C-alpha positions in Angstrom: 67.4 94.7 170.7 68.4 95.9 167.4 71.5 97.6 167.1 70.7 100.8 165.3 73.8 101.7 163.9 73.4 98.5 161.8 69.7 99.2 160.5 69.4 99.5 156.6 66.5 101.6 156.4 65.0 103.0 153.0 62.7 106.1 153.2 60.3 106.8 150.4 58.8 109.9 149.3 58.3 112.3 146.4 58.9 115.0 148.4 62.7 116.1 149.3 62.3 117.9 152.2 60.0 115.1 153.9 62.8 112.6 153.1 65.6 114.3 154.2 63.5 115.1 157.8 63.3 111.4 158.4 66.5 110.8 157.0 67.9 113.2 159.9 65.3 111.6 162.5 66.9 108.6 161.6 70.3 109.4 162.2 69.4 111.1 165.3 68.8 107.5 166.7 72.1 106.4 165.5 71.0 104.8 162.1 74.1 105.1 159.7 72.5 103.5 156.4 70.0 105.3 155.1 68.6 105.2 151.9 66.1 107.0 149.8 63.9 107.2 146.9 61.6 109.5 145.2 59.1 106.8 144.0 57.7 103.3 144.4 58.5 101.9 141.7 62.3 102.6 142.2 62.3 101.8 145.9 61.0 98.2 144.5 64.0 97.2 142.1 66.3 98.7 145.4 64.5 96.5 148.0 65.3 93.4 145.8 68.4 94.3 145.2 69.5 95.1 148.8 69.6 93.9 152.1 67.3 95.7 154.0 65.6 95.8 157.6 62.8 98.5 157.3 61.1 100.3 154.5 59.3 103.7 155.6 57.0 104.9 152.9 54.8 107.8 152.0 51.0 107.0 150.9 50.5 109.7 148.5 52.9 109.8 145.6 52.6 109.7 142.1 52.1 106.5 139.7 53.2 104.0 142.3 51.5 105.1 146.0 52.1 103.7 149.2 49.7 100.8 149.2 50.5 99.7 145.9 54.4 99.6 146.8 53.2 97.5 150.3 51.2 95.5 148.2 54.0 95.0 145.9 56.5 94.6 148.5 54.3 91.8 150.3 54.0 89.8 146.9 57.8 90.3 146.1 59.4 86.6 147.0 62.6 88.2 148.3 61.6 91.3 150.5 57.8 90.5 151.1 58.7 89.8 154.9 60.4 93.1 155.3 59.1 95.8 158.1 57.2 98.3 156.1 55.7 101.7 158.1 53.4 104.1 155.9 53.4 107.9 156.1 50.7 109.2 155.3 49.1 113.1 155.5 45.9 111.7 156.4 44.7 109.8 159.4 42.0 108.4 158.3 40.7 105.0 159.6 40.0 103.6 155.9 43.3 104.1 154.7 44.6 102.5 158.1 42.8 99.4 157.7 43.6 99.0 154.4 47.2 99.3 155.2 46.8 96.8 158.0 44.9 94.3 155.5 47.8 94.7 152.9 50.3 93.9 155.9 51.7 96.8 156.9 53.6 97.1 160.1 52.6 100.2 161.4 51.6 103.5 160.3 52.3 107.7 161.1 50.8 110.3 160.3 52.5 113.0 159.3 53.5 115.9 160.9 55.6 114.2 162.7 58.0 114.4 165.6 61.6 112.2 166.2 60.0 110.6 168.9 56.6 109.3 167.5 58.9 108.0 164.2 60.8 106.3 166.9 58.4 104.9 168.6 56.4 103.3 165.8 59.8 101.7 164.5 60.5 100.4 168.1 57.2 99.0 167.9 58.2 97.3 164.5 61.9 96.4 165.0 62.5 96.3 168.5 63.9 98.9 171.2 67.2 100.3 169.7 70.0 100.9 171.2 
């Protein structure tokens, strides 16, 4: 069981309000090490320079979308095994299949509740304590 306070989580979303809402939910579970990025390119650079336990990324972002970020993470020698949850405003099956094929560990449809976020995280990293 991972200790929530020790988890290091990177939130990637081009909308500041979504990053803040996700951060508040994580802090509610006891996660204290929360980082965020407004775009995929800077997120990839950050992930390669900082030990992380989880990336939670939006799908729909300009320049490098969440699927491109996921593929770049999976191709990166340092962070390729990092758990990755894709957030999407669309629950369409085609995207979910593409995300799974690219190596996503889980996905979550926006808008989401804190309880749904926790459930998806626990499915990926184990029960939080």
